[in-house]
N, C-alpha and C positions, 0 to 999 in steps of 0.2 A: 893788700889790694891798693891799686892806684886809681886815680880819677878816670884815666883812659879805659882801663879794663871795666870799671863799674859802668861807665857810659855805654860801652859796647854791649854788656850784658842786658842793659835796660833799653837798648836801641835808641840812644840819644845821640843826635848829631853833635860832634865835638868841634865842628868848625866855627860855631857861634858860642856865645856865653852859655854857662850852665843854666838850666831852667830854674824857675822859681820853685818853691816847695810844692805849690799846687800843680805845676807842670810835671814835676818829678813824680808826684803821687799818681797822676794820670798814666804816665809811662809805666810805672810800677804795676798798677792794676792791670793794664793791658798785657804785660808780660806774664803776670801771675795767672791770668785766665788762660793764656796760651800754654803755659808750662805746668799747670797744676797736676799733681800726680793722679788725682781722681779722674781727670779727663784723659790721662795717658796710660791707663791700665795699671797704675801703681808700680810702674817699672822703676828699677833702681836708678836708671839714667835720669828719669824725670824728677825723682826725689833730689838727686844731686843738683840738677839744673834749678829746681825751685829754691833750694837752699842758697845757691849762688846768687839768685835774683834777690832773695831777702837780704843777704849780706851786702850786696851792691847798693840796695836801696838804703839800708841803714848807714853805710859808709858815706854815700853822697848826701844824705839828709844831715848828717853831722857836719860834713864838709861845708855845705851851703850855709847852715846856721852859724858855724864858726866864722866864716868869711863875712857874713852879714853883720854879726855882732862886732867883729873887729873893725869893719868899715864904719858902723854906726858910732862906736866908741871913739874912733879917730876923728870923725866929723864933730862930735860933741866936744872933744878936747880942743879942737881947733877953734870952735865957736866961742868957748869960754875964755880964751886968751885975750 
């Protein structure tokens, strides 16, 4: 999965920077409520969509945390020189 696909699944505007973890969680919850299998008659399509949303959230959460950690470590390395 790539960032663009994950953002599309979570209905995140990719023209701007990625959201914070809090913003990502809000988008995730909104999409989960919309696509939850219990609200869609437990159809196989809703199960697949719900799993894709979970995968996209997990991917973006890791991506955002990794980028934040890299940025922070770069900043602290620059400051210590």
